[in-house]
C-alpha positions in Angstrom: -5.3 10.2 68.0 -7.8 7.3 67.8 -7.9 7.1 71.6 -8.9 10.8 71.8 -11.6 10.3 69.2 -13.0 7.3 71.0 -13.2 9.2 74.2 -15.1 11.9 72.4 -17.5 9.3 71.0 -18.3 8.0 74.5 -19.2 11.5 75.6 -21.2 12.5 72.5 -24.4 10.4 72.6 -25.8 7.4 70.8 -23.4 5.4 68.5 -24.9 4.2 65.2 -26.0 0.6 65.7 -25.5 -0.4 62.1 -22.7 1.1 59.9 -22.3 0.3 56.2 -19.1 1.1 54.3 -18.4 1.4 50.5 -14.8 0.4 50.5 -13.5 2.5 47.5 -10.1 3.6 46.3 -7.9 0.5 46.1 -7.2 1.0 42.4 -6.4 4.7 42.8 -4.2 4.0 45.8 -2.2 1.6 43.6 -2.1 3.9 40.6 -0.7 6.8 42.7 2.1 4.5 43.7 2.6 3.1 40.2 1.6 -0.4 41.4 -0.6 -3.0 39.8 -4.3 -2.7 40.9 -4.3 -6.1 42.7 -1.7 -4.7 45.1 -4.2 -2.0 46.0 -6.8 -4.6 46.9 -4.2 -6.4 49.0 -3.3 -3.2 50.8 -7.0 -2.8 51.6 -7.0 -6.0 53.7 -5.5 -4.2 56.7 -8.2 -1.5 56.4 -10.8 -4.2 56.9 -9.2 -5.2 60.2 -9.1 -1.5 61.3 -12.8 -1.1 60.5 -13.7 -4.3 62.4 -11.6 -3.5 65.5 -12.7 0.1 65.5 -16.4 -0.9 65.3 -16.0 -3.2 68.3 -14.2 -0.4 70.3 -16.9 2.1 69.5 -19.8 -0.2 70.3 -21.2 -0.6 66.8 -23.3 -3.8 66.6 -23.5 -4.4 62.8 -20.9 -3.6 60.1 -21.9 -4.1 56.4 -19.0 -3.9 53.9 -19.4 -3.6 50.2 -16.5 -5.8 49.0 -17.4 -6.8 45.4 -20.3 -5.7 43.3 -22.1 -7.7 40.6 -20.9 -5.1 38.2 -17.3 -5.8 39.2 -17.5 -9.1 37.2 -17.0 -6.9 34.1 -13.4 -6.1 35.2 -10.4 -7.8 33.5 -10.2 -11.5 34.2 -6.7 -11.1 35.8 -8.1 -8.6 38.4 -11.1 -10.8 39.1 -8.9 -13.8 39.7 -6.7 -11.8 42.0 -9.7 -10.6 44.0 -11.1 -14.1 44.4 -7.7 -15.4 45.5 -7.5 -12.5 47.9 -10.9 -13.4 49.4 -9.7 -16.9 50.1 -6.4 -15.7 51.5 -8.1 -13.1 53.8 -10.5 -15.7 55.2 -7.7 -18.2 55.8 -5.5 -15.5 57.6 -8.2 -13.8 59.6 -10.6 -16.5 60.6 -8.9 -17.2 63.9 -8.9 -13.6 64.8 -12.5 -13.2 63.8 -13.5 -16.0 66.1 -11.4 -14.7 69.0 -12.9 -11.2 68.6 -16.5 -12.5 68.7 -17.2 -11.5 65.1 -20.0 -13.3 63.3 -19.6 -13.1 59.5 -22.4 -13.4 56.9 -21.8 -13.1 53.1 -24.6 -11.4 51.2 -24.9 -11.6 47.4 -25.0 -14.1 44.5 -22.4 -16.6 45.7 -23.2 -18.9 42.8 -20.8 -16.8 40.7 -17.9 -17.3 43.0 -15.2 -19.8 42.3 -15.3 -23.1 44.0 -12.6 -22.0 46.4 -14.3 -18.7 47.1 -17.6 -20.5 47.9 -15.8 -22.9 50.2 -14.1 -20.0 52.0 -17.2 -18.0 52.6 -19.1 -21.1 53.8 -16.2 -21.9 56.2 -16.1 -18.4 57.7 -19.8 -18.3 58.2 -19.7 -21.7 59.9 -16.7 -21.1 62.1 -17.9 -17.6 63.3 -21.6 -18.4 63.7 -21.3 -18.2 67.5 -19.9 -14.6 67.5 -22.0 -12.1 69.5 -19.8 -9.0 69.7 -20.1 -7.7 66.2 -22.1 -8.9 63.1 -20.1 -8.4 59.9 -21.9 -8.6 56.5 -19.6 -9.0 53.5 -21.4 -8.0 50.3 -19.8 -10.0 47.6 -21.2 -10.3 44.0 -23.8 -8.0 45.3 -26.4 -5.8 43.5 -29.0 -3.9 45.4 -31.4 -3.9 42.4 -31.0 -7.6 42.1 -31.6 -8.0 45.8 -34.9 -6.0 45.6 -36.0 -8.0 42.6 -35.2 -11.3 44.5 -37.3 -10.1 47.5 -40.2 -9.2 45.2 -40.0 -12.7 43.6 -40.0 -14.4 47.0 -43.1 -12.3 48.1 -44.8 -13.1 44.8 -44.2 -16.8 45.4 -45.9 -16.5 48.8 -48.9 -15.0 47.2 -49.1 -17.7 44.5 -48.8 -20.4 47.3 -51.6 -18.7 49.2 -49.4 -18.0 52.3 -49.7 -14.3 51.9 -52.6 -12.2 50.7 -52.1 -9.8 47.9 -53.4 -6.9 50.0 -50.7 -7.7 52.6 -47.9 -7.0 50.2 -46.4 -3.8 51.7 -43.0 -2.3 52.5 -42.5 -4.6 55.4 -43.2 -7.6 53.2 -40.4 -6.6 50.9 -38.0 -5.6 53.7 -38.4 -8.9 55.4 -37.1 -10.7 52.3 -34.0 -8.6 51.8 -30.6 -10.1 52.6 -30.2 -7.6 55.4 -33.5 -8.3 57.1 -32.0 -9.9 60.3 -29.9 -6.8 61.0 -32.1 -3.9 60.1 -31.2 -0.8 58.1 -27.9 1.1 58.4 -27.8 4.2 60.5 -24.6 5.5 58.9 -23.1 5.0 55.4 -19.4 5.8 54.9 -17.9 6.0 51.4 -14.2 6.4 51.0 -12.2 7.9 48.1 -14.3 11.1 47.8 -16.8 9.7 45.4 -20.4 10.9 45.9 -22.7 8.1 44.9 -24.0 4.9 46.4 -23.3 2.6 43.5 -26.2 0.2 43.6 -25.5 -0.5 47.3 -28.4 -1.0 49.8 -30.7 1.2 47.8 -33.8 0.3 49.9 -32.0 0.1 53.3 -30.2 3.5 53.0 -33.5 5.5 52.8 -32.8 7.3 56.1 -29.2 6.6 56.7 -26.8 9.5 57.4 -24.1 9.8 54.7 -20.4 10.4 55.5 -18.1 10.9 52.5 -14.4 10.9 53.1 -11.5 11.5 50.6 -9.5 8.8 52.4 -8.7 6.0 50.0 -9.7 2.6 51.4 -6.1 1.2 52.0 -5.5 4.3 54.2 -8.7 3.8 56.2 -8.0 3.5 59.9 -10.1 3.2 63.0 -9.6 7.0 63.4 -11.3 7.5 60.1 -14.2 5.4 61.4 -14.3 7.3 64.7 -14.4 10.7 62.8 -17.4 9.4 60.8 -19.2 8.3 64.0 -18.6 11.7 65.6 -20.0 13.4 62.5 -23.1 11.1 62.8 -23.4 12.1 66.5 -23.5 15.8 65.6 -26.5 15.3 63.3 -30.2 15.5 64.1 -32.1 12.6 62.7 -35.7 13.5 61.9 -36.8 10.7 59.5 -39.0 13.2 57.6 -40.6 14.8 60.6 -39.9 18.1 62.3 -38.7 18.8 65.8 -41.0 20.6 68.3 
């Protein structure tokens, strides 16, 4: 099935350069199987590989994944501990494959809140994959879009105070240039799994003109075919960015 979908993609026009995914549904997947929530998160690890490999096959250049929000720190301590351990385990298991696939990983968010082991793991994956040129993958961990925008505003304000930027030059581009995602540009397509219909404080600035694709698939059941269906949906749309066609 995925091969047929990929063939359709190659005949259907431009592929989204930058795809963002809200990876939702691990807990529900576990609950439906009467399993502990951490096992749902573990099951979601294989879906990350499916998304990465599918993005490479389809020709996507940037993949931004919402892995752990700032609000997720309010979850039970046992679940948070399991998530942090899973982060370390995922990086240890996948780093060799990421390097061989030409994936460059960046971690976006407030990493000061990570455990020592978690910080070491993300620093390692960034260092060892820094030469990747085939796919840029951004993992949003301990991430809040509102906090990201506030941080960008502070950085621009500091430039004004130092005299390196004039107040009248503070515009949209000034803020955008200070966002975590500045090196990769805004997403063309946002995918949210599990059927929820909200963006949950994720890339609020950057998603202004992104196409949205909502799928009922729970994240552990996400495959490259799910990704290809979303890309085909994107290819069928007309992107006008607020204008009208002739």
